[in-house]
C-alpha positions in Angstrom: -43.0 9.3 -25.0 -42.4 8.1 -29.1 -39.9 8.7 -31.4 -37.4 6.2 -31.2 -37.0 3.6 -33.4 -37.0 0.4 -32.1 -33.2 -0.3 -33.7 -32.4 2.8 -32.3 -33.9 1.2 -28.5 -32.2 -2.3 -29.4 -28.8 -0.7 -29.7 -28.9 0.6 -25.9 -28.8 -2.9 -24.6 -25.9 -2.8 -26.6 -24.5 0.2 -25.4 -25.5 -1.4 -21.4 -23.7 -4.2 -22.8 -20.5 -2.2 -23.0 -20.9 0.8 -20.2 -21.5 -2.6 -17.9 -18.0 -3.9 -19.0 -16.6 -0.8 -18.4 -17.7 -0.4 -15.4 -16.7 -4.1 -13.8 -12.8 -3.2 -15.6 -12.6 0.3 -13.9 -14.0 -1.6 -10.9 -10.9 -4.3 -11.0 -8.2 -1.3 -11.9 -9.4 0.3 -8.4 -10.1 -2.9 -6.3 -6.7 -5.4 -8.0 -5.3 -6.8 -5.4 -1.9 -4.9 -5.7 -3.3 -1.7 -4.9 -3.8 -2.9 -1.0 -0.3 -5.1 -1.0 1.6 -2.0 -2.2 -0.6 0.1 0.8 0.6 -3.0 3.0 3.8 -3.1 1.9 4.2 0.6 2.3 3.4 0.0 6.1 5.7 -2.1 6.1 8.7 -0.2 5.3 7.4 3.1 7.5 7.6 0.5 10.6 11.1 -0.3 9.9 12.4 3.1 8.2 11.4 4.0 11.9 12.9 0.9 13.8 16.1 1.3 11.9 16.2 5.0 13.2 15.9 3.6 16.7 18.5 1.2 15.6 20.9 3.6 14.6 20.9 5.3 17.6 21.4 2.7 19.4 24.3 1.9 17.4 25.6 5.4 18.1 24.7 5.1 21.4 27.1 2.2 21.7 29.9 3.4 19.4 30.2 6.6 21.7 30.2 4.7 24.8 33.5 2.4 23.8 34.9 5.7 22.6 34.8 7.2 26.3 35.8 4.1 27.9 38.5 3.2 25.8 40.0 6.9 26.6 39.5 6.8 30.2 41.5 3.3 29.5 44.0 5.2 28.0 44.4 8.0 30.5 43.9 5.0 34.2 46.7 3.0 31.8 49.6 5.6 31.2 48.7 7.1 34.8 49.5 3.5 36.2 52.7 3.2 33.8 54.2 5.9 34.9 53.5 5.1 38.6 55.1 2.2 38.8 57.6 3.5 36.5 58.6 5.5 39.9 58.0 2.6 42.1 60.7 0.8 40.1 62.7 2.8 39.6 62.9 3.4 43.5 63.1 7.2 43.6 60.1 6.9 46.1 61.9 7.1 49.2 59.5 8.0 52.4 57.4 4.7 53.9 54.1 7.5 53.7 54.6 8.5 50.1 55.8 4.9 49.2 52.4 3.8 50.7 50.5 6.5 49.2 51.9 5.5 45.5 51.5 2.1 45.9 47.9 2.7 47.2 47.1 4.9 43.7 48.7 1.7 41.7 46.3 -0.7 43.2 43.2 2.0 43.1 44.2 2.1 39.8 44.0 -1.2 38.6 40.3 -1.9 40.3 39.2 1.7 38.0 41.0 -0.2 35.2 39.1 -3.4 35.6 35.9 -1.3 36.0 36.4 0.2 32.8 37.2 -2.6 31.0 34.1 -4.1 31.7 32.6 -1.1 31.1 34.2 -1.6 27.5 33.3 -5.0 27.3 29.4 -4.2 27.6 29.4 -1.1 25.0 30.9 -3.8 22.7 28.1 -6.5 23.7 25.4 -3.2 22.6 27.6 -2.3 19.3 27.7 -5.6 18.1 24.1 -6.2 19.0 23.1 -2.8 17.4 24.9 -3.4 14.5 23.4 -6.8 14.3 19.7 -5.2 14.2 20.9 -3.0 11.6 22.1 -5.6 9.6 19.1 -7.3 10.0 16.2 -4.4 9.4 18.3 -3.7 6.3 18.0 -7.5 4.9 14.3 -6.9 6.2 13.8 -3.4 4.1 15.9 -5.2 1.0 13.2 -7.9 0.9 10.1 -5.2 1.1 11.6 -3.1 -1.4 12.3 -5.8 -3.5 8.1 -7.1 -3.4 7.1 -3.4 -3.7 9.1 -3.6 -7.2 7.8 -7.2 -8.2 3.8 -5.8 -7.1 4.2 -2.7 -9.0 5.6 -3.9 -11.7 2.4 -6.8 -11.7 0.3 -3.7 -11.5 1.3 -1.6 -13.9 1.3 -4.8 -16.3 -2.5 -4.8 -14.9 -3.4 -2.3 -15.8 -2.1 -2.1 -19.2 -4.1 -4.6 -19.4 -7.1 -2.9 -18.3 -6.7 0.4 -20.0 -6.4 -1.4 -23.4 -9.8 -2.9 -22.7 -11.2 0.0 -21.5 -9.9 1.8 -24.7 -11.3 -0.3 -27.0 -14.8 -0.5 -25.3 -14.8 3.8 -25.1 -14.7 3.3 -29.0 -17.3 0.6 -29.4 -19.4 3.3 -27.6 -18.3 5.9 -29.3 -19.7 4.5 -32.5 -23.0 2.8 -31.0 -23.6 6.8 -29.6 -23.1 8.0 -33.4 -25.5 5.9 -34.3 -28.1 7.1 -32.1 -30.3 9.4 -31.0 -29.4 12.6 -29.0 -32.4 12.5 -26.9 -32.1 8.7 -26.2 -28.6 8.6 -25.5 -29.3 11.3 -22.5 -32.6 9.7 -21.5 -30.2 6.5 -21.3 -27.4 8.5 -19.3 -30.4 9.5 -17.1 -31.8 6.3 -16.2 -28.0 4.7 -15.7 -27.2 7.3 -13.5 -30.2 6.8 -11.2 -29.9 3.0 -10.9 -26.6 2.0 -10.1 -25.4 2.0 -13.9 -27.5 0.0 -15.2 -30.0 2.0 -17.4 -31.8 -0.6 -19.7 -33.1 -3.5 -19.4 -34.4 -6.0 -21.8 -38.2 -7.3 -21.8 -37.8 -10.9 -22.0 -40.4 -13.9 -21.3 -42.4 -11.2 -19.5 -39.5 -9.9 -17.6 -37.3 -7.2 -17.1 -33.8 -8.4 -17.0 -32.8 -4.5 -15.2 -33.9 -6.0 -12.2 -35.0 -9.5 -13.2 -38.5 -9.0 -11.9 -41.2 -10.6 -14.0 -44.1 -7.6 -14.8 -47.4 -7.5 -13.5 -49.3 -9.3 -16.3 -51.2 -5.2 -16.7 -48.0 -3.7 -16.9 -47.3 -6.3 -19.8 -50.1 -5.6 -21.9 -49.2 -2.4 -21.8 -46.0 -2.6 -22.1 -46.9 -4.9 -25.3 -49.4 -2.3 -26.6 -47.4 0.3 -26.5 -45.9 1.7 -30.6 -43.4 0.0 -31.7 -41.1 3.9 -31.7 -42.4 4.1 -27.7 -39.2 4.5 -25.1 -41.5 2.6 -22.4 -39.9 1.7 -18.6 -39.6 -0.9 -16.2 -43.0 -0.6 -13.7 -40.9 -2.1 -10.8 -37.5 -0.9 -11.2 -38.1 2.5 -13.5 -34.8 1.0 -15.6 -35.6 1.8 -19.5 -37.3 -1.3 -21.3 -36.4 -2.7 -24.2 -39.4 -5.1 -25.9 -37.2 -8.0 -27.4 -39.7 -10.5 -29.2 -39.7 -13.7 -27.5 
């Protein structure tokens, strides 16, 4: 392969430097610590949301239980009051009826004790559930603050990376404009085939693309090729740009 001036071939090395830097920046953007941190925070937020739903349901259940107990207590207290008024008024003269009324008053008192115990338990459950909701709300607020801070950090980091990528793209376009289109095409194919590194300098008998030294025979063939010939490394297959040692 021939027809590519040595100066143009050497410019491929400059193109490779830019492309390698762009690849590194793209990887840094994709793998920036904030990416994993935001995923972690989103997971925490989802878990807290699930727990919050359960805690709020517990608050509703405890509040409903308390309301039921309070209504029952009102009903029993009303009956106690009416029975006591009848007893105090002396309107019950029959011994059997009096005994029945006294028994009902005693039964209502015992029932009221049970209801008051239930009320206390419901109040304790409500306090516990409300405290859990408050604790989860505080945790959710902390997670949201961390998310916002991390998001801001990511935006700033990505902006800096994108700014440098834009500068690289501009410099790259300038170099590509100088080069033969076929030469650029060959470089792009080589880059695609070799993990992003399509060209290496041949310096001191070594390909700087794969970091391997050429055999004496391969080195002799490369050096004997015309200056405008586009040669490849026999070890890795990348394009080689011969540099005077």
